[in-house]
C-alpha positions, -999 to 999 in steps of 0.1 A, spaced: 458 311 -56 482 317 -27 475 296 3 463 314 35 483 307 67 468 320 99 491 336 125 482 308 148 496 282 123 528 303 120 532 304 157 526 267 159 552 259 132 577 283 149 572 266 183 576 232 167 608 242 150 622 257 182 613 225 200 631 204 174 662 226 176 662 223 214 660 186 213 686 182 186 710 203 207 711 174 232 725 150 205 758 165 192 769 156 156 795 132 170 775 120 199 786 84 192 819 78 173 828 45 157 858 33 176 865 -1 160 853 -28 137 857 -65 143 850 -90 114 834 -122 123 854 -154 122 859 -168 87 842 -138 72 808 -156 75 782 -128 68 748 -144 73 737 -138 109 705 -153 122 707 -148 159 720 -120 182 717 -118 220 736 -100 248 750 -111 282 744 -84 308 739 -81 345 760 -111 354 787 -93 374 813 -95 346 820 -76 314 790 -74 290 794 -96 259 776 -103 227 766 -137 214 762 -141 176 749 -172 159 761 -174 123 740 -192 98 763 -220 92 788 -235 116 796 -210 144 782 -195 176 806 -168 189 808 -149 221 826 -115 219 838 -94 248 861 -64 244 889 -49 264 899 -13 262 934 -8 248 943 28 254 920 52 236 903 24 215 891 -12 217 913 -38 202 918 -76 201 883 -87 213 881 -119 233 863 -143 209 850 -175 224 835 -202 202 806 -219 218 792 -254 211 824 -266 194 810 -302 194 785 -293 167 794 -304 132 802 -277 106 770 -284 86 748 -273 115 727 -243 106 719 -219 135 687 -199 133 681 -182 167 697 -176 201 687 -160 233 703 -154 268 681 -152 300 690 -146 336 674 -170 361 661 -163 396 688 -185 413 716 -163 401 724 -185 371 714 -182 334 700 -201 305 711 -200 269 686 -211 242 699 -221 208 679 -232 177 697 -252 150 689 -274 121 706 -306 110 699 -332 84 690 -365 100 680 -395 79 676 -373 47 653 -348 63 659 -314 79 651 -314 116 650 -282 137 660 -285 174 659 -262 204 687 -267 229 685 -250 264 716 -249 286 711 -238 322 740 -230 344 744 -218 380 773 -194 385 789 -173 412 790 -135 411 816 -121 388 822 -154 371 843 -143 341 841 -177 324 804 -182 327 800 -192 290 830 -215 289 820 -251 281 783 -242 283 775 -272 261 787 -295 288 760 -283 313 735 -312 305 714 -293 279 677 -302 273 668 -308 236 634 -304 220 627 -315 184 607 -288 166 598 -305 133 605 -294 97 592 -258 99 619 -232 108 614 -211 139 616 -174 135 625 -161 170 634 -173 205 630 -147 233 622 -146 270 599 -128 294 583 -131 329 552 -153 333 533 -176 357 507 -204 352 471 -194 349 457 -214 378 484 -206 403 473 -171 415 499 -165 442 529 -179 424 556 -154 417 567 -146 381 594 -168 366 615 -164 334 603 -184 304 615 -188 269 590 -182 240 596 -199 206 579 -187 175 577 -211 146 568 -212 109 541 -237 118 521 -209 134 528 -223 168 541 -205 199 558 -227 225 567 -220 261 596 -235 281 604 -230 318 624 -246 346 610 -275 367 607 -268 404 621 -302 414 653 -305 393 657 -270 375 656 -288 341 637 -270 313 605 -285 301 578 -274 276 546 -260 291 510 -259 278 505 -226 260 470 -220 273 482 -222 309 507 -194 304 496 -173 273 460 -182 264 459 -151 242 484 -167 218 462 -197 210 446 -201 176 472 -181 157 467 -188 120 495 -167 105 532 -173 111 543 -150 140 576 -133 134 582 -114 166 567 -111 201 570 -90 233 553 -92 267 554 -70 298 538 -73 332 522 -41 346 503 -28 377 522 -49 401 515 -82 384 478 -76 378 479 -69 341 499 -82 311 504 -64 278 516 -87 250 520 -82 213 525 -104 182 539 -92 148 531 -115 119 543 -124 84 511 -110 70 517 -76 84 491 -80 111 499 -67 146 479 -81 175 479 -64 209 465 -81 240 457 -67 274 451 -95 299 436 -91 334 457 -116 355 435 -112 386 404 -128 370 399 -165 371 396 -168 333 422 -141 326 398 -119 308 415 -101 279 409 -74 253 425 -76 218 434 -48 194 446 -54 158 460 -34 130 471 -43 95 504 -32 80 513 -35 43 544 -56 48 558 -83 72 565 -70 107 603 -71 115 601 -62 152 578 -52 180 590 -36 213 571 -25 244 588 2 264 582 30 289 591 66 286 616 68 314 647 46 318 656 30 351 690 20 365 699 -1 395 709 18 426 747 21 430 761 2 459 777 33 475 743 49 479 736 33 513 721 64 530 685 74 524 675 108 513 660 128 542 633 145 521 597 136 514 595 118 481 562 109 465 560 73 453 568 71 416 537 59 397 542 29 373 550 40 338 525 32 310 538 12 281 542 22 244 546 0 214 572 3 187 564 -15 154 588 -18 125 579 -33 91 598 -44 60 585 -16 36 570 10 59 580 37 83 584 26 120 556 37 142 552 41 180 516 35 194 515 57 225 499 44 257 490 11 239 479 -6 272 451 20 276 445 34 241 454 5 218 464 18 184 446 51 187 477 74 190 504 66 164 537 84 163 554 81 129 592 79 129 599 101 99 627 90 74 628 55 89 616 40 56 640 60 34 669 35 37 655 2 25 640 -22 51 640 -15 88 658 -46 101 662 -39 139 655 -15 167 666 -9 203 653 12 232 680 29 253 687 62 271 712 74 244 719 108 259 716 98 296 688 123 304 666 96 321 643 92 291 643 64 266 653 70 230 645 49 199 673 36 178 665 21 144 688 2 120 681 -4 83 694 -27 56 703 5 37 733 10 62 715 38 81 714 42 119 687 67 132 681 79 168 647 94 177 638 112 210 606 100 227 589 127 248 551 124 246 529 142 271 517 123 302 480 113 305 455 127 304 472 150 279 477 122 255 449 134 233 474 161 222 502 136 213 524 146 184 518 126 152 554 123 140 590 128 151 622 133 131 656 117 139 679 139 159 711 119 152 719 97 122 750 78 110 757 58 79 775 25 84 795 7 59 773 -24 57 736 -34 62 726 -33 98 711 -65 114 713 -58 151 718 -30 178 728 -35 214 738 -11 242 765 -29 263 792 -19 287 818 -39 268 848 -26 287 834 -23 323 840 15 325 804 22 336 794 37 302 774 18 276 788 15 241 765 12 211 773 -22 195 760 -24 159 760 -57 142 763 -56 104 764 -83 78 802 -82 79 810 -79 116 807 -59 148 810 -21 150 817 -5 185 806 31 189 815 50 221 800 81 235 820 113 243 838 104 276 844 140 286 807 149 284 798 117 304 823 126 331 809 162 334 774 148 337 785 124 364 802 152 384 770 173 382 749 144 395 774 137 423 772 174 433 734 171 434 736 140 457 760 159 479 735 187 484 711 161 499 738 149 523 745 116 504 781 105 506 
């Protein structure tokens, strides 16, 4: 029997197809072009840690911790139409070649300096000992050698035991009992012993020390399954925190904590996936950029205050399609948005949130072990229309790389004001640049718009 399709269904399908074509037109086939490839030193392919150095007043750079023996910092210089001869700086040269690196993270500090956390493993007395090293350094603006001799900055060391850590990352936090204290940057360390550990600077000497977990993140206590990834965001002007844990069992735990209450009352949402969680990422719909220094004159028009953007949660797993849970802070896991085709290329290994086409809205970039790079638009309706959220979205731009993808970063690696897509594969670093002419045309249009408001 032939299926019956109502005219309304046809109209709906036609409207959806037209919408997809309109969105895809914003992402040309060669929107990003691979400009160069840089093999890692000694051809060491196993990469356990990737982090980026941004917002320090100098050229953005990439730090890669190779599994055995090397921690490398890469920055690139434009050489004519392409990038060539990257500046490669080896960090922590004093470490022995048998040192195994497992995680690395870079964090800006409130005093204008930065901290670099590095997790490594060495054999001591016949046993494997995992150690966290945190190097903090104050630096002046536009210090182009800020990572040079970083290991000489009196690092703090913390022995972690025999179980390997899975991730070190950072976020903003404050102690539970200090209500009026401002937020400070902290490192979060996730371990195979099911523990989550917190490290922050001391007020009296700016050294790093370990803090009690229940004073900073009581929602992370009593974790019984190894956590693989974590993310945390402060919302509503510091009154609420959204935090999420992805676990080896496939379980995802989402916590919404009221920071204004004495006991930090919190709600918890949980969902079970069928495979280990590879990444979790909280993000808002619209991107934000710092105000350019030349915009010193205010706009003489009435502008309504911009409401704070709600957060959405991206979850990627080893054997399933990536999913975005829309408005997770208010709705939990009620409104999933499936990223179609994300599971068609082996395991999803990494993701990144960035404004790929510079339209002011965040896009989702997914990398897979099957060499595939996929870009998805994110344009869900604003509340209270979220009851009509779409249930799936298709990639609008894809590219097949030569090797399995393990990391994606958007960095301005040559200080030209445009972010390049830096894709880290098992063999090296691929630099993809956007179409410069299109970006220049967009810039001219925006400058013309500013001129209409009398901004010079």
